[in-house]
C-alpha positions as CSV (number, residue, x, y, z in Angstrom):
1,X,-0.2,-0.1,0.0
2,X,1.2,3.6,-1.1
3,X,0.2,6.0,1.8
4,X,0.7,9.8,1.8
5,X,0.8,12.3,5.0
6,X,0.0,15.5,4.5
7,X,1.4,17.4,7.9
8,X,1.3,21.0,7.9
9,X,2.8,22.8,10.1
10,X,4.8,23.3,13.0
11,X,7.9,20.5,14.8
12,X,4.8,18.4,16.7
13,X,2.5,19.1,13.7
14,X,4.9,16.7,11.8
15,X,6.4,14.1,14.0
16,X,3.5,12.3,14.8
17,X,3.0,11.4,11.5
18,X,6.2,11.3,10.9
19,X,6.6,8.6,13.6
20,X,2.9,6.9,12.2
21,X,4.6,6.9,8.7
22,X,7.4,4.8,10.5
23,X,5.5,2.4,11.7
24,X,4.1,2.1,8.4
25,X,7.2,1.4,6.6
26,X,8.1,-0.8,9.2
27,X,4.9,-2.7,8.1
28,X,6.1,-2.9,4.4
29,X,4.3,-0.2,2.6
30,X,5.7,2.8,1.0
31,X,4.6,6.3,2.2
32,X,5.7,9.6,1.4
33,X,5.2,12.8,3.9
34,X,4.3,15.9,2.4
35,X,5.3,18.9,5.0
36,X,7.7,22.0,5.0
37,X,11.2,22.3,4.0
38,X,11.7,22.6,7.2
39,X,11.5,18.9,7.7
40,X,13.0,17.3,4.9
41,X,16.3,16.4,7.3
42,X,13.0,14.5,9.8
43,X,11.1,12.7,7.0
44,X,15.0,11.3,5.4
45,X,15.8,10.7,8.3
46,X,13.1,7.5,8.8
47,X,14.0,5.9,5.8
48,X,10.1,8.1,4.0
49,X,10.0,10.3,0.6
50,X,9.9,13.7,1.2
51,X,7.8,16.3,-1.3
52,X,7.6,19.8,-0.5
53,X,4.9,21.4,0.9
54,X,5.8,25.3,-0.1
55,X,7.1,27.5,1.9
56,X,9.0,27.5,5.3
57,X,6.9,27.3,8.1
58,X,9.6,28.9,10.4
59,X,10.1,31.4,8.5
60,X,5.7,32.0,8.8
61,X,6.2,31.6,12.7
62,X,9.0,34.4,12.7
63,X,7.1,37.0,11.0
64,X,4.3,36.2,13.8
65,X,6.4,36.8,16.9
66,X,4.5,39.4,18.4
67,X,0.9,37.8,17.6
68,X,2.1,34.4,19.0
69,X,3.6,35.8,21.7
70,X,0.1,37.7,22.5
71,X,-2.1,33.9,22.1
72,X,-5.0,35.0,20.3
73,X,-5.8,32.3,18.1
74,X,-8.7,34.9,15.9
75,X,-5.6,37.6,15.6
76,X,-3.5,34.7,14.6
77,X,-6.8,32.7,12.2
78,X,-7.2,36.1,10.7
79,X,-3.7,36.7,9.9
80,X,-2.9,34.5,7.7
81,X,-5.6,34.9,5.1
82,X,-3.3,37.1,3.3
83,X,-1.3,34.3,2.6
84,X,-3.3,31.7,2.2
85,X,-4.3,31.6,-0.6
86,X,-0.8,31.2,-2.5
87,X,0.0,28.0,0.2
88,X,-2.5,26.4,-0.4
89,X,-2.8,26.9,-4.0
90,X,1.3,25.8,-3.1
91,X,-0.1,22.8,-1.5
92,X,-2.9,21.5,-3.6
93,X,-0.1,21.3,-6.9
94,X,2.6,19.6,-4.7
95,X,0.0,17.2,-3.5
96,X,-1.4,16.2,-7.0
97,X,2.4,14.9,-7.2
98,X,2.4,13.2,-4.1
99,X,-0.8,11.5,-4.3
100,X,-1.1,10.4,-7.4
101,X,-0.1,6.8,-7.3
102,X,-1.3,6.9,-3.8
103,X,-3.9,4.0,-2.4
104,X,-4.5,6.3,0.6
105,X,-4.1,9.8,1.9
106,X,-4.0,10.4,5.6
107,X,-3.7,13.9,7.0
108,X,-4.6,16.0,10.5
109,X,-6.1,19.3,11.1
110,X,-4.0,21.4,8.9
111,X,-3.6,19.2,6.0
112,X,-7.7,18.1,6.1
113,X,-9.2,20.2,3.5
114,X,-6.8,20.8,0.3
115,X,-6.1,16.3,1.7
116,X,-10.4,16.3,1.1
117,X,-10.2,17.8,-2.2
118,X,-6.9,15.8,-3.4
119,X,-9.1,12.8,-2.9
120,X,-12.1,13.7,-4.6
121,X,-9.9,14.5,-7.5
122,X,-7.8,11.9,-7.7
123,X,-10.2,9.3,-6.6
124,X,-8.1,7.9,-3.1
125,X,-9.2,7.2,-0.2
126,X,-9.0,9.4,2.8
127,X,-8.4,9.4,6.2
128,X,-8.5,12.4,8.9
129,X,-5.8,11.8,11.8
130,X,-5.5,14.6,14.5
131,X,-3.6,14.2,17.5
132,X,-6.7,15.9,19.6
133,X,-10.2,15.4,19.5
134,X,-12.1,17.2,16.8
135,X,-14.7,15.2,16.2
136,X,-17.9,17.1,18.0
137,X,-18.6,16.0,21.5
138,X,-21.3,16.6,24.1
139,X,-18.7,15.1,27.2
140,X,-16.1,18.0,26.4
141,X,-15.7,21.8,24.8
142,X,-13.2,22.0,21.5
143,X,-9.4,21.8,22.2
144,X,-9.7,25.6,20.3
145,X,-13.1,27.0,22.0
146,X,-11.9,29.4,24.7
147,X,-11.8,27.7,28.7
148,X,-14.6,28.5,31.1
149,X,-14.8,28.9,34.8
150,X,-18.1,26.8,35.1
151,X,-18.3,23.0,33.1
152,X,-20.3,24.0,30.5
153,X,-23.3,21.4,29.7
154,X,-23.6,18.7,26.5
155,X,-25.1,20.8,23.9
156,X,-22.8,23.8,24.9
157,X,-20.0,21.8,24.7
158,X,-20.8,20.2,20.9
159,X,-21.6,23.3,20.1
160,X,-18.0,25.1,20.5
161,X,-16.8,22.2,18.1
162,X,-19.2,23.2,15.4
163,X,-18.1,26.8,15.7
164,X,-14.6,25.8,16.3
165,X,-15.0,23.8,12.7
166,X,-16.4,27.2,11.3
167,X,-14.0,29.8,12.5
168,X,-10.8,27.9,10.7
169,X,-12.9,26.8,7.6
170,X,-13.7,30.3,7.0
171,X,-10.9,31.5,7.5
172,X,-9.3,29.7,4.6
173,X,-13.3,28.8,2.8
174,X,-12.2,31.6,0.1
175,X,-8.6,30.2,-1.0
176,X,-9.4,26.7,-0.7
177,X,-12.1,26.7,-3.3
178,X,-10.4,29.1,-6.2
179,X,-7.1,26.3,-5.5
180,X,-10.5,23.8,-6.3
181,X,-11.5,25.5,-9.2
182,X,-7.8,26.6,-10.4
183,X,-5.7,23.7,-9.3
184,X,-8.0,20.7,-9.1
185,X,-10.7,22.1,-11.1
186,X,-13.4,20.3,-8.9
187,X,-15.7,21.8,-8.1
188,X,-15.7,24.3,-4.5
189,X,-17.1,23.2,-1.0
190,X,-20.3,23.9,0.5
191,X,-20.2,27.0,2.2
192,X,-20.4,25.7,5.7
193,X,-17.2,23.8,4.9
194,X,-17.0,19.6,4.0
195,X,-18.2,18.9,7.7
196,X,-21.3,16.8,7.4
197,X,-19.8,13.5,6.7
198,X,-17.1,13.9,9.0
199,X,-19.2,14.6,11.7
200,X,-21.7,11.8,11.1
201,X,-19.1,9.8,11.7
202,X,-19.0,8.1,8.3
203,X,-15.4,6.7,7.8
204,X,-12.8,5.7,9.8
205,X,-11.3,8.5,11.9
206,X,-7.9,8.0,13.7
207,X,-6.6,10.1,17.1
208,X,-3.3,9.7,18.0
209,X,-3.5,10.7,22.0
210,X,-4.1,8.4,25.1
211,X,-7.8,7.4,26.0
212,X,-6.1,8.1,29.6
213,X,-5.4,11.3,28.7
214,X,-9.1,12.3,27.0
215,X,-11.4,9.3,27.6
216,X,-13.0,8.2,24.6
217,X,-16.8,10.2,24.7
218,X,-19.7,8.3,24.8
219,X,-21.4,9.8,21.5
220,X,-18.9,8.9,19.0
221,X,-19.3,5.8,16.9
222,X,-17.0,2.8,16.8
223,X,-15.8,4.5,13.2
224,X,-13.3,7.0,15.6
225,X,-10.7,5.5,16.9
226,X,-7.8,6.5,19.8
227,X,-5.0,4.2,19.7
228,X,-2.9,6.2,21.7
229,X,0.3,8.6,20.6
230,X,2.2,8.4,17.9
231,X,5.8,8.6,19.1
232,X,9.1,8.4,17.0
233,X,11.2,5.5,18.0
234,X,15.3,6.4,19.0
235,X,17.3,4.9,16.5
236,X,19.7,2.2,18.6
237,X,22.3,4.1,16.7
238,X,21.6,7.3,18.1
239,X,24.4,8.0,21.0
240,X,23.6,11.3,22.5
241,X,25.9,14.5,23.1
242,X,29.3,13.3,26.1
243,X,28.6,16.4,27.2
244,X,25.1,16.3,28.2
245,X,25.1,12.9,29.5
246,X,28.0,14.4,31.7
247,X,26.2,17.1,32.5
248,X,23.4,15.0,33.8
249,X,25.4,12.4,35.8
250,X,26.6,15.1,37.5
251,X,23.5,16.0,39.5
252,X,20.1,15.5,40.8
253,X,18.1,15.5,37.6
254,X,17.2,18.7,36.0
255,X,13.9,20.8,34.4
256,X,13.6,20.9,31.1
257,X,13.0,23.9,29.8
258,X,12.2,24.8,26.0
259,X,8.8,26.9,23.8
260,X,8.9,24.6,20.7
261,X,8.5,26.3,17.6
262,X,7.3,29.0,19.6
263,X,9.1,32.1,18.8
264,X,10.2,34.9,21.2
265,X,10.4,38.8,20.0
266,X,13.4,39.3,22.8
267,X,14.7,35.7,23.4
268,X,17.3,37.1,26.1
269,X,14.4,38.3,28.7
270,X,12.7,35.0,28.5
271,X,16.5,33.1,29.0
272,X,17.0,35.8,32.0
273,X,13.4,35.0,33.0
274,X,13.8,31.6,32.7
275,X,17.6,31.5,34.3
276,X,16.4,33.4,37.5
277,X,13.2,30.9,38.1
278,X,15.9,27.8,38.1
279,X,18.2,29.7,40.7
280,X,14.8,30.2,42.8
281,X,14.2,27.2,42.6
282,X,17.8,25.5,43.2
283,X,17.2,23.5,40.3
284,X,19.6,22.7,37.8
285,X,17.9,22.8,34.2
286,X,18.1,21.5,30.9
287,X,17.1,24.6,28.4
288,X,16.4,24.8,24.5
289,X,16.7,26.9,21.9
290,X,13.9,26.3,19.7
291,X,12.6,28.6,16.8
292,X,12.5,31.6,19.6
293,X,16.3,30.9,20.3
294,X,16.6,31.2,24.3
295,X,19.1,30.0,25.7
296,X,22.1,32.1,24.1
297,X,24.8,33.8,25.2
298,X,26.4,33.3,29.0
299,X,24.1,30.5,31.5
300,X,25.9,29.4,34.7
301,X,27.1,26.1,34.9
302,X,23.8,24.8,36.1
303,X,22.0,25.4,33.5
304,X,23.0,23.7,30.1
305,X,21.5,24.8,26.9
306,X,20.8,22.1,23.8
307,X,18.9,22.7,20.3
308,X,16.9,20.5,18.6
309,X,16.6,17.1,20.3
310,X,14.9,13.6,21.1
311,X,12.3,14.7,23.9
312,X,12.2,10.7,24.2
313,X,15.6,10.2,25.3
314,X,15.6,13.6,27.5
315,X,12.2,13.9,29.2
316,X,12.5,10.7,31.4
317,X,15.9,12.3,32.6
318,X,14.3,15.2,33.7
319,X,12.8,16.2,37.2
320,X,10.4,18.4,35.6
321,X,9.0,19.2,32.0
322,X,8.3,23.1,31.3
323,X,6.6,23.4,27.4
324,X,4.1,25.3,25.8
325,X,2.0,22.7,25.7
326,X,1.9,21.7,22.3
327,X,0.5,18.4,21.2
328,X,4.0,16.5,20.8
329,X,5.4,17.8,23.8
330,X,2.8,17.0,25.5
331,X,2.4,13.3,24.5
332,X,6.7,13.3,24.8
333,X,6.4,14.7,28.7
334,X,3.3,12.4,29.6
335,X,5.0,9.3,28.0
336,X,8.7,9.9,30.9
337,X,6.2,10.4,33.5
338,X,7.3,12.9,34.7
339,X,5.4,16.6,36.0
340,X,4.3,19.1,33.6
341,X,4.6,22.7,33.6
342,X,3.0,24.3,30.3
343,X,2.4,28.3,29.4
344,X,0.5,28.1,26.6
345,X,0.3,30.6,23.8
346,X,-2.6,29.1,21.7
347,X,-4.8,26.9,19.7
348,X,-4.8,23.8,21.5
349,X,-1.5,24.5,23.7
350,X,-4.0,25.8,26.5
351,X,-6.3,22.6,26.4
352,X,-3.5,20.3,27.0
353,X,-2.4,23.2,29.5
354,X,-5.6,22.2,31.6
355,X,-5.9,19.0,30.2
356,X,-2.8,18.1,33.0
357,X,-3.6,20.0,35.8
358,X,-7.1,18.0,35.7
359,X,-5.0,14.8,35.6
360,X,-3.0,15.5,38.6
361,X,0.0,15.5,36.9
362,X,1.1,19.4,36.8
363,X,0.6,22.9,38.1
364,X,-2.7,25.0,36.9
365,X,-1.3,26.2,33.2
366,X,0.1,29.7,33.6
367,X,-0.4,31.8,29.8
368,X,3.0,32.9,28.1
369,X,1.7,36.5,28.8
370,X,1.5,36.3,32.3
371,X,4.5,34.2,32.6
372,X,7.4,35.8,35.1
373,X,9.9,34.1,37.0
374,X,8.2,34.8,40.1
375,X,5.4,32.3,39.1
376,X,7.3,30.3,36.7
377,X,9.2,29.0,40.6
378,X,6.3,28.6,42.6
379,X,5.2,25.6,39.4
380,X,8.7,24.6,39.3
381,X,9.2,23.8,42.9
382,X,5.3,22.5,42.9
383,X,6.3,20.0,39.9
384,X,9.6,18.5,41.8
385,X,8.0,18.4,45.1
386,X,4.4,17.5,45.1
387,X,5.2,13.6,46.1
388,X,1.2,13.4,44.7
389,X,1.7,15.3,41.9
390,X,4.9,13.3,41.3
391,X,3.3,9.7,41.8
392,X,0.6,10.2,39.3
393,X,2.9,11.3,36.9
394,X,4.4,8.3,36.8
395,X,1.2,6.5,37.2
396,X,0.3,7.6,34.2
397,X,3.6,7.7,32.2
398,X,3.3,3.8,32.8
399,X,0.0,3.1,31.2
400,X,0.7,5.1,28.4
401,X,4.1,3.3,27.8
402,X,1.6,0.4,27.6
403,X,-0.4,1.2,24.6
404,X,1.2,0.9,21.2
405,X,-0.3,3.7,19.5
406,X,1.3,2.9,16.3
407,X,0.4,-0.3,16.0
408,X,-3.0,-0.4,16.4
409,X,-3.7,2.9,13.8
410,X,-0.9,0.5,11.2
411,X,-3.4,-1.8,11.9
412,X,-6.4,0.3,11.2
413,X,-5.1,1.9,8.5
414,X,-4.2,-1.1,6.6
415,X,-7.9,-2.8,7.2
416,X,-9.2,0.6,6.1
417,X,-7.0,0.9,2.5
């Protein structure tokens, strides 16, 4: 079977599909990943075929630094409208090349509309695959809805999912329909979007997260499959840097701090804030630069700077992890079984932060605009000293590690092919 994944977005959006693709390849299937040029190395290092989706996700993120720090999701979505036509047209052209001889197209939210259009054009089966809930349910609100201090009734929860779908679709509707007409030569999608069959549960939908983290909604049908997280398996040939190993062995487990693909207008100020917070807690730290470029310049000996690094190796060696709440980083932290401090920026990140807090495996999340050295120090202290939190995180990690999310997802895709 030839499978093409459409994986738009940052590393946390792309890596789960690379992991799932690697699982399919190990099962004897041919896999192509359509992604930003930023991730060619990630794709090809895992033995998968790469096709350039067009553009650079990192460049787009850097151009939106101020908005990302403010964390207003509606503002971020509206700002993307101007460049959507070019990016979506490129995705349609690249998608035609990548998918023409495929047996199946798999995509998450970033490739959902293009994937459906390519499926319609080429007559190829399309399987949606998300790393957070997207099918409407009465059990909880949309991961993209603002959090509320009160529990919503079932009808309001379901409505929040429908509104989130429309918020995304209406942002990109004009660009998507232009690509359908001018590039793919197929009719435009309905004004309300292509959600009808999806919301009715007609066809397989994969969800790459753990049921121990988000219980399966009672009103989902059997076509919606929660498999467990899709995490990359580290190559046995990989060797960690000797300097980092020496640092880890020279003292107690440190605290990881990194904000992944989130950018910062003033990374030196963020670095100073993080270093002050660690000093106040008496904790050692591992500071990840990410796309925000923090951790540059002189650092105390108790803080070790790193670049891009396998979370699956690093996180189990930490006392706690501090991150932005991206789906991929959240999965790695939960699987490692260590408490997490989440400082969400936008999108699904607040949802993951609140979920971690509700599960009792991390303190209350601190939105990025409110992050200070004082409240970060308080959160880190709670994460490394609360025995109940530490125990719950460890037990949850054991449950997650016992799941085979990739194996189950591969079996489902094979039956769907």
